mmCIF entry with sequence, helices, sheets and N, C-alpha, C, O atoms, coordinates in Angstrom:
data_MODEL
# 
_entry.id   MODEL 
# 
_entity.id                         1 
_entity.type                       polymer 
_entity.pdbx_number_of_molecules   1 
# 
_entity_poly.entity_id                      1 
_entity_poly.type                           'polypeptide(L)' 
_entity_poly.nstd_linkage                   no 
_entity_poly.nstd_monomer                   no 
_entity_poly.pdbx_seq_one_letter_code       MSAPGTERAVPFYCPYCGEEDLEPYVTEEESHGWYCRSCARAFRVRFLGLGVRRPL 
_entity_poly.pdbx_seq_one_letter_code_can   MSAPGTERAVPFYCPYCGEEDLEPYVTEEESHGWYCRSCARAFRVRFLGLGVRRPL 
_entity_poly.pdbx_strand_id                 A 
# 
loop_
_entity_poly_seq.entity_id 
_entity_poly_seq.num 
_entity_poly_seq.mon_id 
_entity_poly_seq.hetero 
1 1  MET n 
1 2  SER n 
1 3  ALA n 
1 4  PRO n 
1 5  GLY n 
1 6  THR n 
1 7  GLU n 
1 8  ARG n 
1 9  ALA n 
1 10 VAL n 
1 11 PRO n 
1 12 PHE n 
1 13 TYR n 
1 14 CYS n 
1 15 PRO n 
1 16 TYR n 
1 17 CYS n 
1 18 GLY n 
1 19 GLU n 
1 20 GLU n 
1 21 ASP n 
1 22 LEU n 
1 23 GLU n 
1 24 PRO n 
1 25 TYR n 
1 26 VAL n 
1 27 THR n 
1 28 GLU n 
1 29 GLU n 
1 30 GLU n 
1 31 SER n 
1 32 HIS n 
1 33 GLY n 
1 34 TRP n 
1 35 TYR n 
1 36 CYS n 
1 37 ARG n 
1 38 SER n 
1 39 CYS n 
1 40 ALA n 
1 41 ARG n 
1 42 ALA n 
1 43 PHE n 
1 44 ARG n 
1 45 VAL n 
1 46 ARG n 
1 47 PHE n 
1 48 LEU n 
1 49 GLY n 
1 50 LEU n 
1 51 GLY n 
1 52 VAL n 
1 53 ARG n 
1 54 ARG n 
1 55 PRO n 
1 56 LEU n 
# 
_struct_asym.id          A 
_struct_asym.entity_id   1 
# 
_struct_sheet.id               AA1 
_struct_sheet.type             ? 
_struct_sheet.number_strands   3 
_struct_sheet.details          ? 
# 
loop_
_struct_sheet_order.sheet_id 
_struct_sheet_order.range_id_1 
_struct_sheet_order.range_id_2 
_struct_sheet_order.offset 
_struct_sheet_order.sense 
AA1 1 2 ? anti-parallel 
AA1 2 3 ? anti-parallel 
# 
loop_
_struct_sheet_range.sheet_id 
_struct_sheet_range.id 
_struct_sheet_range.beg_label_comp_id 
_struct_sheet_range.beg_label_asym_id 
_struct_sheet_range.beg_label_seq_id 
_struct_sheet_range.pdbx_beg_PDB_ins_code 
_struct_sheet_range.end_label_comp_id 
_struct_sheet_range.end_label_asym_id 
_struct_sheet_range.end_label_seq_id 
_struct_sheet_range.pdbx_end_PDB_ins_code 
_struct_sheet_range.beg_auth_comp_id 
_struct_sheet_range.beg_auth_asym_id 
_struct_sheet_range.beg_auth_seq_id 
_struct_sheet_range.end_auth_comp_id 
_struct_sheet_range.end_auth_asym_id 
_struct_sheet_range.end_auth_seq_id 
AA1 1 LEU A 22 ? TYR A 25 ? LEU A 22 TYR A 25 
AA1 2 GLY A 33 ? CYS A 36 ? GLY A 33 CYS A 36 
AA1 3 ARG A 41 ? PHE A 43 ? ARG A 41 PHE A 43 
# 
loop_
_atom_site.group_PDB 
_atom_site.id 
_atom_site.type_symbol 
_atom_site.label_atom_id 
_atom_site.label_alt_id 
_atom_site.label_comp_id 
_atom_site.label_asym_id 
_atom_site.label_entity_id 
_atom_site.label_seq_id 
_atom_site.pdbx_PDB_ins_code 
_atom_site.Cartn_x 
_atom_site.Cartn_y 
_atom_site.Cartn_z 
_atom_site.occupancy 
_atom_site.B_iso_or_equiv 
_atom_site.pdbx_formal_charge 
_atom_site.auth_seq_id 
_atom_site.auth_comp_id 
_atom_site.auth_asym_id 
_atom_site.auth_atom_id 
_atom_site.pdbx_PDB_model_num 
ATOM 1   N N  . MET A 1 1  ? 0.786   -1.202 0.019  1.00 0.00 ? 1  MET A N  1 
ATOM 2   C CA . MET A 1 1  ? 0.031   -0.015 0.039  1.00 0.00 ? 1  MET A CA 1 
ATOM 3   C C  . MET A 1 1  ? 0.813   1.301  -0.039 1.00 0.00 ? 1  MET A C  1 
ATOM 4   O O  . MET A 1 1  ? 0.280   2.374  0.241  1.00 0.00 ? 1  MET A O  1 
ATOM 5   N N  . SER A 1 2  ? 2.092   1.191  -0.426 1.00 0.00 ? 2  SER A N  1 
ATOM 6   C CA . SER A 1 2  ? 2.867   2.361  -0.498 1.00 0.00 ? 2  SER A CA 1 
ATOM 7   C C  . SER A 1 2  ? 3.447   2.394  -2.030 1.00 0.00 ? 2  SER A C  1 
ATOM 8   O O  . SER A 1 2  ? 3.610   1.391  -2.724 1.00 0.00 ? 2  SER A O  1 
ATOM 9   N N  . ALA A 1 3  ? 3.701   3.617  -2.386 1.00 0.00 ? 3  ALA A N  1 
ATOM 10  C CA . ALA A 1 3  ? 4.306   3.858  -3.727 1.00 0.00 ? 3  ALA A CA 1 
ATOM 11  C C  . ALA A 1 3  ? 5.639   3.339  -3.801 1.00 0.00 ? 3  ALA A C  1 
ATOM 12  O O  . ALA A 1 3  ? 6.355   3.434  -2.804 1.00 0.00 ? 3  ALA A O  1 
ATOM 13  N N  . PRO A 1 4  ? 6.086   2.782  -4.889 1.00 0.00 ? 4  PRO A N  1 
ATOM 14  C CA . PRO A 1 4  ? 7.534   2.400  -5.013 1.00 0.00 ? 4  PRO A CA 1 
ATOM 15  C C  . PRO A 1 4  ? 8.557   3.392  -4.815 1.00 0.00 ? 4  PRO A C  1 
ATOM 16  O O  . PRO A 1 4  ? 8.597   4.441  -5.458 1.00 0.00 ? 4  PRO A O  1 
ATOM 17  N N  . GLY A 1 5  ? 9.400   3.059  -3.910 1.00 0.00 ? 5  GLY A N  1 
ATOM 18  C CA . GLY A 1 5  ? 10.575  4.244  -3.719 1.00 0.00 ? 5  GLY A CA 1 
ATOM 19  C C  . GLY A 1 5  ? 10.236  5.254  -2.738 1.00 0.00 ? 5  GLY A C  1 
ATOM 20  O O  . GLY A 1 5  ? 11.064  6.120  -2.456 1.00 0.00 ? 5  GLY A O  1 
ATOM 21  N N  . THR A 1 6  ? 8.981   5.219  -2.137 1.00 0.00 ? 6  THR A N  1 
ATOM 22  C CA . THR A 1 6  ? 8.670   6.309  -1.256 1.00 0.00 ? 6  THR A CA 1 
ATOM 23  C C  . THR A 1 6  ? 8.091   5.731  0.047  1.00 0.00 ? 6  THR A C  1 
ATOM 24  O O  . THR A 1 6  ? 7.904   4.525  0.211  1.00 0.00 ? 6  THR A O  1 
ATOM 25  N N  . GLU A 1 7  ? 7.814   6.697  0.978  1.00 0.00 ? 7  GLU A N  1 
ATOM 26  C CA . GLU A 1 7  ? 7.186   6.365  2.247  1.00 0.00 ? 7  GLU A CA 1 
ATOM 27  C C  . GLU A 1 7  ? 5.697   6.721  2.328  1.00 0.00 ? 7  GLU A C  1 
ATOM 28  O O  . GLU A 1 7  ? 5.022   6.653  3.355  1.00 0.00 ? 7  GLU A O  1 
ATOM 29  N N  . ARG A 1 8  ? 5.253   7.121  1.078  1.00 0.00 ? 8  ARG A N  1 
ATOM 30  C CA . ARG A 1 8  ? 3.898   7.529  0.996  1.00 0.00 ? 8  ARG A CA 1 
ATOM 31  C C  . ARG A 1 8  ? 2.904   6.385  0.983  1.00 0.00 ? 8  ARG A C  1 
ATOM 32  O O  . ARG A 1 8  ? 3.098   5.446  0.211  1.00 0.00 ? 8  ARG A O  1 
ATOM 33  N N  . ALA A 1 9  ? 1.829   6.403  1.807  1.00 0.00 ? 9  ALA A N  1 
ATOM 34  C CA . ALA A 1 9  ? 0.828   5.412  1.720  1.00 0.00 ? 9  ALA A CA 1 
ATOM 35  C C  . ALA A 1 9  ? -0.076  5.823  0.610  1.00 0.00 ? 9  ALA A C  1 
ATOM 36  O O  . ALA A 1 9  ? -0.465  6.982  0.465  1.00 0.00 ? 9  ALA A O  1 
ATOM 37  N N  . VAL A 1 10 ? -0.398  4.818  -0.178 1.00 0.00 ? 10 VAL A N  1 
ATOM 38  C CA . VAL A 1 10 ? -1.301  5.014  -1.363 1.00 0.00 ? 10 VAL A CA 1 
ATOM 39  C C  . VAL A 1 10 ? -2.780  4.639  -1.013 1.00 0.00 ? 10 VAL A C  1 
ATOM 40  O O  . VAL A 1 10 ? -3.113  3.466  -0.845 1.00 0.00 ? 10 VAL A O  1 
ATOM 41  N N  . PRO A 1 11 ? -3.634  5.670  -0.913 1.00 0.00 ? 11 PRO A N  1 
ATOM 42  C CA . PRO A 1 11 ? -4.996  5.220  -0.673 1.00 0.00 ? 11 PRO A CA 1 
ATOM 43  C C  . PRO A 1 11 ? -5.615  4.739  -1.981 1.00 0.00 ? 11 PRO A C  1 
ATOM 44  O O  . PRO A 1 11 ? -5.224  5.155  -3.072 1.00 0.00 ? 11 PRO A O  1 
ATOM 45  N N  . PHE A 1 12 ? -6.634  3.811  -1.828 1.00 0.00 ? 12 PHE A N  1 
ATOM 46  C CA . PHE A 1 12 ? -7.368  3.201  -3.006 1.00 0.00 ? 12 PHE A CA 1 
ATOM 47  C C  . PHE A 1 12 ? -8.445  4.099  -3.463 1.00 0.00 ? 12 PHE A C  1 
ATOM 48  O O  . PHE A 1 12 ? -8.784  4.091  -4.647 1.00 0.00 ? 12 PHE A O  1 
ATOM 49  N N  . TYR A 1 13 ? -9.023  4.900  -2.567 1.00 0.00 ? 13 TYR A N  1 
ATOM 50  C CA . TYR A 1 13 ? -10.153 5.837  -2.971 1.00 0.00 ? 13 TYR A CA 1 
ATOM 51  C C  . TYR A 1 13 ? -10.215 7.014  -2.030 1.00 0.00 ? 13 TYR A C  1 
ATOM 52  O O  . TYR A 1 13 ? -9.611  7.021  -0.957 1.00 0.00 ? 13 TYR A O  1 
ATOM 53  N N  . CYS A 1 14 ? -11.054 8.131  -2.516 1.00 0.00 ? 14 CYS A N  1 
ATOM 54  C CA . CYS A 1 14 ? -11.093 9.287  -1.635 1.00 0.00 ? 14 CYS A CA 1 
ATOM 55  C C  . CYS A 1 14 ? -12.086 8.956  -0.509 1.00 0.00 ? 14 CYS A C  1 
ATOM 56  O O  . CYS A 1 14 ? -13.120 8.327  -0.729 1.00 0.00 ? 14 CYS A O  1 
ATOM 57  N N  . PRO A 1 15 ? -11.732 9.403  0.697  1.00 0.00 ? 15 PRO A N  1 
ATOM 58  C CA . PRO A 1 15 ? -12.439 9.150  1.912  1.00 0.00 ? 15 PRO A CA 1 
ATOM 59  C C  . PRO A 1 15 ? -13.830 9.966  1.856  1.00 0.00 ? 15 PRO A C  1 
ATOM 60  O O  . PRO A 1 15 ? -14.794 9.561  2.504  1.00 0.00 ? 15 PRO A O  1 
ATOM 61  N N  . TYR A 1 16 ? -13.902 11.104 1.077  1.00 0.00 ? 16 TYR A N  1 
ATOM 62  C CA . TYR A 1 16 ? -14.948 11.989 1.005  1.00 0.00 ? 16 TYR A CA 1 
ATOM 63  C C  . TYR A 1 16 ? -15.981 11.572 -0.048 1.00 0.00 ? 16 TYR A C  1 
ATOM 64  O O  . TYR A 1 16 ? -17.182 11.557 0.221  1.00 0.00 ? 16 TYR A O  1 
ATOM 65  N N  . CYS A 1 17 ? -15.535 11.258 -1.158 1.00 0.00 ? 17 CYS A N  1 
ATOM 66  C CA . CYS A 1 17 ? -16.558 10.867 -2.291 1.00 0.00 ? 17 CYS A CA 1 
ATOM 67  C C  . CYS A 1 17 ? -16.408 9.452  -2.802 1.00 0.00 ? 17 CYS A C  1 
ATOM 68  O O  . CYS A 1 17 ? -17.274 9.027  -3.566 1.00 0.00 ? 17 CYS A O  1 
ATOM 69  N N  . GLY A 1 18 ? -15.412 8.696  -2.462 1.00 0.00 ? 18 GLY A N  1 
ATOM 70  C CA . GLY A 1 18 ? -15.267 7.392  -2.897 1.00 0.00 ? 18 GLY A CA 1 
ATOM 71  C C  . GLY A 1 18 ? -14.615 7.142  -4.272 1.00 0.00 ? 18 GLY A C  1 
ATOM 72  O O  . GLY A 1 18 ? -14.421 5.983  -4.639 1.00 0.00 ? 18 GLY A O  1 
ATOM 73  N N  . GLU A 1 19 ? -14.261 8.216  -5.062 1.00 0.00 ? 19 GLU A N  1 
ATOM 74  C CA . GLU A 1 19 ? -13.815 7.999  -6.381 1.00 0.00 ? 19 GLU A CA 1 
ATOM 75  C C  . GLU A 1 19 ? -12.356 7.627  -6.160 1.00 0.00 ? 19 GLU A C  1 
ATOM 76  O O  . GLU A 1 19 ? -11.753 7.805  -5.101 1.00 0.00 ? 19 GLU A O  1 
ATOM 77  N N  . GLU A 1 20 ? -11.844 7.085  -7.280 1.00 0.00 ? 20 GLU A N  1 
ATOM 78  C CA . GLU A 1 20 ? -10.379 6.560  -7.322 1.00 0.00 ? 20 GLU A CA 1 
ATOM 79  C C  . GLU A 1 20 ? -9.439  7.524  -8.126 1.00 0.00 ? 20 GLU A C  1 
ATOM 80  O O  . GLU A 1 20 ? -8.286  7.173  -8.377 1.00 0.00 ? 20 GLU A O  1 
ATOM 81  N N  . ASP A 1 21 ? -9.905  8.681  -8.512 1.00 0.00 ? 21 ASP A N  1 
ATOM 82  C CA . ASP A 1 21 ? -9.144  9.534  -9.325 1.00 0.00 ? 21 ASP A CA 1 
ATOM 83  C C  . ASP A 1 21 ? -8.249  10.642 -8.427 1.00 0.00 ? 21 ASP A C  1 
ATOM 84  O O  . ASP A 1 21 ? -8.497  11.846 -8.348 1.00 0.00 ? 21 ASP A O  1 
ATOM 85  N N  . LEU A 1 22 ? -7.103  9.899  -7.745 1.00 0.00 ? 22 LEU A N  1 
ATOM 86  C CA . LEU A 1 22 ? -6.340  10.631 -6.949 1.00 0.00 ? 22 LEU A CA 1 
ATOM 87  C C  . LEU A 1 22 ? -4.867  10.820 -7.548 1.00 0.00 ? 22 LEU A C  1 
ATOM 88  O O  . LEU A 1 22 ? -4.366  10.011 -8.329 1.00 0.00 ? 22 LEU A O  1 
ATOM 89  N N  . GLU A 1 23 ? -4.252  11.941 -7.109 1.00 0.00 ? 23 GLU A N  1 
ATOM 90  C CA . GLU A 1 23 ? -2.857  12.212 -7.427 1.00 0.00 ? 23 GLU A CA 1 
ATOM 91  C C  . GLU A 1 23 ? -2.208  12.820 -6.193 1.00 0.00 ? 23 GLU A C  1 
ATOM 92  O O  . GLU A 1 23 ? -2.843  13.432 -5.333 1.00 0.00 ? 23 GLU A O  1 
ATOM 93  N N  . PRO A 1 24 ? -0.846  12.600 -6.167 1.00 0.00 ? 24 PRO A N  1 
ATOM 94  C CA . PRO A 1 24 ? -0.125  13.329 -4.995 1.00 0.00 ? 24 PRO A CA 1 
ATOM 95  C C  . PRO A 1 24 ? -0.359  14.749 -4.966 1.00 0.00 ? 24 PRO A C  1 
ATOM 96  O O  . PRO A 1 24 ? -0.454  15.405 -6.004 1.00 0.00 ? 24 PRO A O  1 
ATOM 97  N N  . TYR A 1 25 ? -0.465  15.295 -3.701 1.00 0.00 ? 25 TYR A N  1 
ATOM 98  C CA . TYR A 1 25 ? -0.666  16.600 -3.469 1.00 0.00 ? 25 TYR A CA 1 
ATOM 99  C C  . TYR A 1 25 ? 0.524   17.155 -2.735 1.00 0.00 ? 25 TYR A C  1 
ATOM 100 O O  . TYR A 1 25 ? 0.824   16.723 -1.623 1.00 0.00 ? 25 TYR A O  1 
ATOM 101 N N  . VAL A 1 26 ? 1.206   18.101 -3.334 1.00 0.00 ? 26 VAL A N  1 
ATOM 102 C CA . VAL A 1 26 ? 2.560   18.466 -2.689 1.00 0.00 ? 26 VAL A CA 1 
ATOM 103 C C  . VAL A 1 26 ? 2.444   20.097 -2.597 1.00 0.00 ? 26 VAL A C  1 
ATOM 104 O O  . VAL A 1 26 ? 2.130   20.774 -3.576 1.00 0.00 ? 26 VAL A O  1 
ATOM 105 N N  . THR A 1 27 ? 2.720   20.626 -1.368 1.00 0.00 ? 27 THR A N  1 
ATOM 106 C CA . THR A 1 27 ? 2.740   21.982 -1.137 1.00 0.00 ? 27 THR A CA 1 
ATOM 107 C C  . THR A 1 27 ? 4.197   22.293 -0.759 1.00 0.00 ? 27 THR A C  1 
ATOM 108 O O  . THR A 1 27 ? 5.019   21.379 -0.698 1.00 0.00 ? 27 THR A O  1 
ATOM 109 N N  . GLU A 1 28 ? 4.540   23.614 -0.496 1.00 0.00 ? 28 GLU A N  1 
ATOM 110 C CA . GLU A 1 28 ? 5.828   23.914 0.056  1.00 0.00 ? 28 GLU A CA 1 
ATOM 111 C C  . GLU A 1 28 ? 6.156   23.429 1.491  1.00 0.00 ? 28 GLU A C  1 
ATOM 112 O O  . GLU A 1 28 ? 7.300   23.190 1.876  1.00 0.00 ? 28 GLU A O  1 
ATOM 113 N N  . GLU A 1 29 ? 4.967   23.300 2.288  1.00 0.00 ? 29 GLU A N  1 
ATOM 114 C CA . GLU A 1 29 ? 5.143   22.833 3.644  1.00 0.00 ? 29 GLU A CA 1 
ATOM 115 C C  . GLU A 1 29 ? 5.063   21.453 3.788  1.00 0.00 ? 29 GLU A C  1 
ATOM 116 O O  . GLU A 1 29 ? 5.818   20.882 4.574  1.00 0.00 ? 29 GLU A O  1 
ATOM 117 N N  . GLU A 1 30 ? 4.112   20.749 3.023  1.00 0.00 ? 30 GLU A N  1 
ATOM 118 C CA . GLU A 1 30 ? 3.890   19.340 3.309  1.00 0.00 ? 30 GLU A CA 1 
ATOM 119 C C  . GLU A 1 30 ? 4.072   18.531 1.913  1.00 0.00 ? 30 GLU A C  1 
ATOM 120 O O  . GLU A 1 30 ? 3.880   19.126 0.852  1.00 0.00 ? 30 GLU A O  1 
ATOM 121 N N  . SER A 1 31 ? 4.415   17.281 1.932  1.00 0.00 ? 31 SER A N  1 
ATOM 122 C CA . SER A 1 31 ? 4.561   16.602 0.672  1.00 0.00 ? 31 SER A CA 1 
ATOM 123 C C  . SER A 1 31 ? 3.974   15.190 0.722  1.00 0.00 ? 31 SER A C  1 
ATOM 124 O O  . SER A 1 31 ? 4.304   14.344 -0.110 1.00 0.00 ? 31 SER A O  1 
ATOM 125 N N  . HIS A 1 32 ? 3.038   14.925 1.776  1.00 0.00 ? 32 HIS A N  1 
ATOM 126 C CA . HIS A 1 32 ? 2.493   13.698 1.886  1.00 0.00 ? 32 HIS A CA 1 
ATOM 127 C C  . HIS A 1 32 ? 0.999   13.745 1.912  1.00 0.00 ? 32 HIS A C  1 
ATOM 128 O O  . HIS A 1 32 ? 0.389   13.113 2.776  1.00 0.00 ? 32 HIS A O  1 
ATOM 129 N N  . GLY A 1 33 ? 0.337   14.504 0.957  1.00 0.00 ? 33 GLY A N  1 
ATOM 130 C CA . GLY A 1 33 ? -0.942  14.567 0.764  1.00 0.00 ? 33 GLY A CA 1 
ATOM 131 C C  . GLY A 1 33 ? -1.473  14.065 -0.498 1.00 0.00 ? 33 GLY A C  1 
ATOM 132 O O  . GLY A 1 33 ? -0.701  13.727 -1.395 1.00 0.00 ? 33 GLY A O  1 
ATOM 133 N N  . TRP A 1 34 ? -2.910  13.985 -0.646 1.00 0.00 ? 34 TRP A N  1 
ATOM 134 C CA . TRP A 1 34 ? -3.434  13.436 -1.849 1.00 0.00 ? 34 TRP A CA 1 
ATOM 135 C C  . TRP A 1 34 ? -4.551  14.452 -2.281 1.00 0.00 ? 34 TRP A C  1 
ATOM 136 O O  . TRP A 1 34 ? -5.188  15.057 -1.419 1.00 0.00 ? 34 TRP A O  1 
ATOM 137 N N  . TYR A 1 35 ? -4.771  14.625 -3.540 1.00 0.00 ? 35 TYR A N  1 
ATOM 138 C CA . TYR A 1 35 ? -5.766  15.389 -4.158 1.00 0.00 ? 35 TYR A CA 1 
ATOM 139 C C  . TYR A 1 35 ? -6.692  14.523 -4.960 1.00 0.00 ? 35 TYR A C  1 
ATOM 140 O O  . TYR A 1 35 ? -6.299  13.709 -5.796 1.00 0.00 ? 35 TYR A O  1 
ATOM 141 N N  . CYS A 1 36 ? -7.981  14.754 -4.646 1.00 0.00 ? 36 CYS A N  1 
ATOM 142 C CA . CYS A 1 36 ? -9.026  14.035 -5.539 1.00 0.00 ? 36 CYS A CA 1 
ATOM 143 C C  . CYS A 1 36 ? -9.539  14.905 -6.610 1.00 0.00 ? 36 CYS A C  1 
ATOM 144 O O  . CYS A 1 36 ? -10.140 15.954 -6.380 1.00 0.00 ? 36 CYS A O  1 
ATOM 145 N N  . ARG A 1 37 ? -9.298  14.461 -7.745 1.00 0.00 ? 37 ARG A N  1 
ATOM 146 C CA . ARG A 1 37 ? -9.782  15.220 -9.046 1.00 0.00 ? 37 ARG A CA 1 
ATOM 147 C C  . ARG A 1 37 ? -11.344 15.371 -9.022 1.00 0.00 ? 37 ARG A C  1 
ATOM 148 O O  . ARG A 1 37 ? -11.879 16.400 -9.434 1.00 0.00 ? 37 ARG A O  1 
ATOM 149 N N  . SER A 1 38 ? -12.003 14.389 -8.563 1.00 0.00 ? 38 SER A N  1 
ATOM 150 C CA . SER A 1 38 ? -13.514 14.246 -8.641 1.00 0.00 ? 38 SER A CA 1 
ATOM 151 C C  . SER A 1 38 ? -14.182 15.378 -7.682 1.00 0.00 ? 38 SER A C  1 
ATOM 152 O O  . SER A 1 38 ? -15.042 16.124 -8.151 1.00 0.00 ? 38 SER A O  1 
ATOM 153 N N  . CYS A 1 39 ? -13.795 15.477 -6.426 1.00 0.00 ? 39 CYS A N  1 
ATOM 154 C CA . CYS A 1 39 ? -14.427 16.338 -5.588 1.00 0.00 ? 39 CYS A CA 1 
ATOM 155 C C  . CYS A 1 39 ? -13.574 17.531 -5.187 1.00 0.00 ? 39 CYS A C  1 
ATOM 156 O O  . CYS A 1 39 ? -14.027 18.354 -4.391 1.00 0.00 ? 39 CYS A O  1 
ATOM 157 N N  . ALA A 1 40 ? -12.317 17.662 -5.724 1.00 0.00 ? 40 ALA A N  1 
ATOM 158 C CA . ALA A 1 40 ? -11.416 18.754 -5.633 1.00 0.00 ? 40 ALA A CA 1 
ATOM 159 C C  . ALA A 1 40 ? -10.992 18.956 -4.004 1.00 0.00 ? 40 ALA A C  1 
ATOM 160 O O  . ALA A 1 40 ? -10.842 20.050 -3.461 1.00 0.00 ? 40 ALA A O  1 
ATOM 161 N N  . ARG A 1 41 ? -10.858 17.821 -3.451 1.00 0.00 ? 41 ARG A N  1 
ATOM 162 C CA . ARG A 1 41 ? -10.535 17.991 -1.936 1.00 0.00 ? 41 ARG A CA 1 
ATOM 163 C C  . ARG A 1 41 ? -9.053  17.297 -1.747 1.00 0.00 ? 41 ARG A C  1 
ATOM 164 O O  . ARG A 1 41 ? -8.734  16.226 -2.264 1.00 0.00 ? 41 ARG A O  1 
ATOM 165 N N  . ALA A 1 42 ? -8.271  18.047 -0.973 1.00 0.00 ? 42 ALA A N  1 
ATOM 166 C CA . ALA A 1 42 ? -6.933  17.484 -0.514 1.00 0.00 ? 42 ALA A CA 1 
ATOM 167 C C  . ALA A 1 42 ? -7.077  16.749 0.874  1.00 0.00 ? 42 ALA A C  1 
ATOM 168 O O  . ALA A 1 42 ? -7.839  17.147 1.755  1.00 0.00 ? 42 ALA A O  1 
ATOM 169 N N  . PHE A 1 43 ? -6.301  15.678 0.979  1.00 0.00 ? 43 PHE A N  1 
ATOM 170 C CA . PHE A 1 43 ? -6.381  15.113 2.215  1.00 0.00 ? 43 PHE A CA 1 
ATOM 171 C C  . PHE A 1 43 ? -5.042  14.285 2.570  1.00 0.00 ? 43 PHE A C  1 
ATOM 172 O O  . PHE A 1 43 ? -4.258  14.014 1.660  1.00 0.00 ? 43 PHE A O  1 
ATOM 173 N N  . ARG A 1 44 ? -4.799  13.906 3.824  1.00 0.00 ? 44 ARG A N  1 
ATOM 174 C CA . ARG A 1 44 ? -3.578  13.212 4.162  1.00 0.00 ? 44 ARG A CA 1 
ATOM 175 C C  . ARG A 1 44 ? -4.027  11.905 4.721  1.00 0.00 ? 44 ARG A C  1 
ATOM 176 O O  . ARG A 1 44 ? -5.074  11.866 5.368  1.00 0.00 ? 44 ARG A O  1 
ATOM 177 N N  . VAL A 1 45 ? -3.336  10.863 4.527  1.00 0.00 ? 45 VAL A N  1 
ATOM 178 C CA . VAL A 1 45 ? -3.376  9.500  5.194  1.00 0.00 ? 45 VAL A CA 1 
ATOM 179 C C  . VAL A 1 45 ? -2.360  9.284  6.149  1.00 0.00 ? 45 VAL A C  1 
ATOM 180 O O  . VAL A 1 45 ? -1.170  9.407  5.859  1.00 0.00 ? 45 VAL A O  1 
ATOM 181 N N  . ARG A 1 46 ? -2.778  8.957  7.318  1.00 0.00 ? 46 ARG A N  1 
ATOM 182 C CA . ARG A 1 46 ? -1.709  8.723  8.513  1.00 0.00 ? 46 ARG A CA 1 
ATOM 183 C C  . ARG A 1 46 ? -1.959  7.459  9.142  1.00 0.00 ? 46 ARG A C  1 
ATOM 184 O O  . ARG A 1 46 ? -3.079  7.149  9.548  1.00 0.00 ? 46 ARG A O  1 
ATOM 185 N N  . PHE A 1 47 ? -0.853  6.647  9.246  1.00 0.00 ? 47 PHE A N  1 
ATOM 186 C CA . PHE A 1 47 ? -0.942  5.346  9.987  1.00 0.00 ? 47 PHE A CA 1 
ATOM 187 C C  . PHE A 1 47 ? -0.532  5.572  11.416 1.00 0.00 ? 47 PHE A C  1 
ATOM 188 O O  . PHE A 1 47 ? 0.591   6.007  11.666 1.00 0.00 ? 47 PHE A O  1 
ATOM 189 N N  . LEU A 1 48 ? -1.417  5.286  12.380 1.00 0.00 ? 48 LEU A N  1 
ATOM 190 C CA . LEU A 1 48 ? -1.201  5.503  13.736 1.00 0.00 ? 48 LEU A CA 1 
ATOM 191 C C  . LEU A 1 48 ? -0.444  4.358  14.407 1.00 0.00 ? 48 LEU A C  1 
ATOM 192 O O  . LEU A 1 48 ? 0.321   4.635  15.330 1.00 0.00 ? 48 LEU A O  1 
ATOM 193 N N  . GLY A 1 49 ? -0.605  3.066  14.005 1.00 0.00 ? 49 GLY A N  1 
ATOM 194 C CA . GLY A 1 49 ? 0.255   2.051  14.577 1.00 0.00 ? 49 GLY A CA 1 
ATOM 195 C C  . GLY A 1 49 ? -0.672  0.851  14.724 1.00 0.00 ? 49 GLY A C  1 
ATOM 196 O O  . GLY A 1 49 ? -1.853  0.881  14.378 1.00 0.00 ? 49 GLY A O  1 
ATOM 197 N N  . LEU A 1 50 ? -0.045  -0.243 15.274 1.00 0.00 ? 50 LEU A N  1 
ATOM 198 C CA . LEU A 1 50 ? -0.701  -1.460 15.522 1.00 0.00 ? 50 LEU A CA 1 
ATOM 199 C C  . LEU A 1 50 ? -0.542  -1.685 16.981 1.00 0.00 ? 50 LEU A C  1 
ATOM 200 O O  . LEU A 1 50 ? 0.397   -1.163 17.582 1.00 0.00 ? 50 LEU A O  1 
ATOM 201 N N  . GLY A 1 51 ? -1.463  -2.480 17.614 1.00 0.00 ? 51 GLY A N  1 
ATOM 202 C CA . GLY A 1 51 ? -1.307  -2.831 19.041 1.00 0.00 ? 51 GLY A CA 1 
ATOM 203 C C  . GLY A 1 51 ? -2.599  -2.979 19.707 1.00 0.00 ? 51 GLY A C  1 
ATOM 204 O O  . GLY A 1 51 ? -3.672  -2.928 19.106 1.00 0.00 ? 51 GLY A O  1 
ATOM 205 N N  . VAL A 1 52 ? -2.468  -3.167 20.989 1.00 0.00 ? 52 VAL A N  1 
ATOM 206 C CA . VAL A 1 52 ? -3.656  -3.418 21.687 1.00 0.00 ? 52 VAL A CA 1 
ATOM 207 C C  . VAL A 1 52 ? -4.145  -2.056 22.195 1.00 0.00 ? 52 VAL A C  1 
ATOM 208 O O  . VAL A 1 52 ? -3.350  -1.191 22.563 1.00 0.00 ? 52 VAL A O  1 
ATOM 209 N N  . ARG A 1 53 ? -5.506  -1.885 22.206 1.00 0.00 ? 53 ARG A N  1 
ATOM 210 C CA . ARG A 1 53 ? -6.071  -0.573 22.643 1.00 0.00 ? 53 ARG A CA 1 
ATOM 211 C C  . ARG A 1 53 ? -5.918  -0.486 24.084 1.00 0.00 ? 53 ARG A C  1 
ATOM 212 O O  . ARG A 1 53 ? -6.268  -1.407 24.822 1.00 0.00 ? 53 ARG A O  1 
ATOM 213 N N  . ARG A 1 54 ? -5.361  0.691  24.544 1.00 0.00 ? 54 ARG A N  1 
ATOM 214 C CA . ARG A 1 54 ? -5.177  0.926  26.093 1.00 0.00 ? 54 ARG A CA 1 
ATOM 215 C C  . ARG A 1 54 ? -6.512  1.410  26.575 1.00 0.00 ? 54 ARG A C  1 
ATOM 216 O O  . ARG A 1 54 ? -7.253  2.150  25.927 1.00 0.00 ? 54 ARG A O  1 
ATOM 217 N N  . PRO A 1 55 ? -6.775  0.885  27.872 1.00 0.00 ? 55 PRO A N  1 
ATOM 218 C CA . PRO A 1 55 ? -7.939  1.434  28.478 1.00 0.00 ? 55 PRO A CA 1 
ATOM 219 C C  . PRO A 1 55 ? -7.837  2.951  28.794 1.00 0.00 ? 55 PRO A C  1 
ATOM 220 O O  . PRO A 1 55 ? -6.763  3.522  28.989 1.00 0.00 ? 55 PRO A O  1 
ATOM 221 N N  . LEU A 1 56 ? -9.025  3.537  28.824 1.00 0.00 ? 56 LEU A N  1 
ATOM 222 C CA . LEU A 1 56 ? -9.137  4.997  29.094 1.00 0.00 ? 56 LEU A CA 1 
ATOM 223 C C  . LEU A 1 56 ? -8.872  5.413  30.425 1.00 0.00 ? 56 LEU A C  1 
ATOM 224 O O  . LEU A 1 56 ? -8.944  6.605  30.726 1.00 0.00 ? 56 LEU A O  1 
# 
């Protein structure tokens, strides 16, 4: 689920509209985003980790 040669996680679809028309979204500050051409939204995917859920 990551692009070859990068640490970028590749989403399969837009979390807002469900379309698959995505491209990398790069700004001067951030380089780990995605842009959906269908709904014109930019978003970022972040992996938080694996493990057992801690009690509150």
